[in-house]
N, C-alpha and C positions, 0 to 999 in steps of 0.2 A: 590656502585659506578656504577656498571653495570646498575642498575635500573635507576639511574639518567641519564646516557647516553642514555638509551632507551627512557626515557620520553622526553629528549631534542630532540632526533632524530625524535620522533613522532610529537613533536610540530613544528619543522622545516618543516617536510614533509607536515603537515596539512596546514601551512601558505603558502608554495610554491604552493600546490594544489589550495588553495583558491584564491590566487592572480595571478596565471598564467593561469587560465582557458581561453580558446579562446572564441570568441564571440558566442553567442547563435544564432541559426537561428530560427526565429519565424515570423509568419505572422504579417504584419503591421496592423494598425487600419483600421476599415471599414469606408467607406465614410458616412457622415451624411448630409442630406439635411437641410441647414439652410436658411430659407426664409429671404429676405432683409426687413428691416423695421418692423419686428415683424409680427403679424397677424396670426401666426401659420402656419401649414403645410397644409392649405386649400386654394384652389383657388375658387373664386365665380364668377358666371356669370349669366346673364339672358338667358332664353331659346333661342337658336339660335344666341346669342350675342357673341361678342369677349371676350377673356380673355387673361391675361398676368400675369406672376409671375416670379420673378427672385430671386436669392440668391447665396449662396456659398456652396462649398463642404468643410465640416470640417473633420479632422481626417485622410485624405489620399491624396496622390498625384494622381490626376485623369489624366489618359492617354486619355480617350475618354468617351463620354456619348451620349446616345440617349434617347429621351422621346417619348412615344406614347400614344395616346388616342383613344381607340376603333380601334386599328390597324393603325391609321394615325399618321405620324411623327409630333410632335409639338415642337421639340427642339433637338439640337445636338451640340457637340463641341469637340475639341481635345486640349490636353495639357493646361488645364484650371483649375482655382480654383473657377470659377463661373458658374452658369447655368441660362438659361432662357427658359421658355415655353410660347408659344402664339399660338392661333388658334381660331376656332369658336366652341362654346359649342353646344352640341346636342340640338335638338328642344324639347325633353321631359325633364320635371323636374326630378331630382333625384341626386344621388351621384355616380360619376364615378371615376375610378382610372386612373391617369396619371402614367404610369409605366416607371421608369428610369432603363436603363441597363448601369451600370457604370463599366468601366475597369480601374484597377489601377495597378501601378507598386509598388510592395512591396519593401520597403527600408530595405535591409539586410546589416549588417556590415560585410564586407568581412575581415576575419582575415588573418594573415600571415601563414595560414595552407596549402599553396601550391596551392591555387586557381589561375587560370591564369587571366590575365587582360581581357580576352574575356568573363568573367562571365557576364551573363545577368540576371537582376532581374526577379523574378517570377511575372507573371501577374495573377491577380485574377479578377473575374467578379462578381459583386453584383447587386441585383435587389432592388430598392427602390420605394416606392409608395407615390404619392402626391394625395390628394383628390380634386376632382372638384365637387363643389356643384352647381347645376343648378336650378334656381328658388328658391322657399321656403324662401322668405324674401330678395330676391335680387332685387334691383331697376333696372329700365329699362336700365341704362347706364352701368351695370355690376358691380356696387359697392355694397358691402355687407351692409345690414342694421344692422347686428349683428356681434359679434366677432367670430373668428374661433377657432378651438381647437388647442392646442399646442403639438400635438403628432407627432413627426417625426419618431417614431418607432425605434429609436436607443437608446442604453443605454449610459449614460455619461461615459467619459473617467476618471475612478477613480483609475486606477491601480497605483502601486508604485514599487519601487525598491526592489529586493530580497536580496540585499547585507546585510542588517541587519539580516535577517533570516539566511543567511549562516554564518555570524559571530557568531550569537547566538548558532547555531548548533555546530560550531567548538569549541566554548567555553565550551559547555556541554560535548563534546567528550573529550576535554582536562581535564576537571574537573573529569570525570570518570576515565581517565587514571591515574590522580594524586591519586585518592582514591585507585585504585588497587595497585599502587606502594607503597603507605603508608601502606596498609594492609599487603603486602608481607614482608615489613621490620619488622613488628611487629610479624610475625608468624615464 
């Protein structure tokens, strides 16, 4: 009888622990540059010609961003889900990096663990790169004569919930406790 009570108390304690845990604090998703209209993460332009490219930020709430090409600003914005870069390409043919500096507000779930309403979300800064291809198959009007690559440099968001793993672990612990209780009864 005592072992049965102990097993039931362990089961109740495990379930209470499993379902009463507070919110976890973890970093949000990193921003992903998603170009509009496809075409990959490459901007093309004729030497010395104009270029423009736009798209959206996927995976994060963007507080601000700035984009530079060879130290010159080619785009910026605040509290936005979209981005645009435009400017004049260098006169020499080659591949150049348009560097984005993206600042995000991390979305944290504030639990009832005593945090005040003055809680401010954490800010994170990320660097992303977009390629600018100058010349090499680019027509005089800045349009590409070939397709671009589709490499944004970010991994896909394929994560899942850990609830099933926790439930499975709790079930294994309870099964082990049941085996121990059963063996003690027989000895």
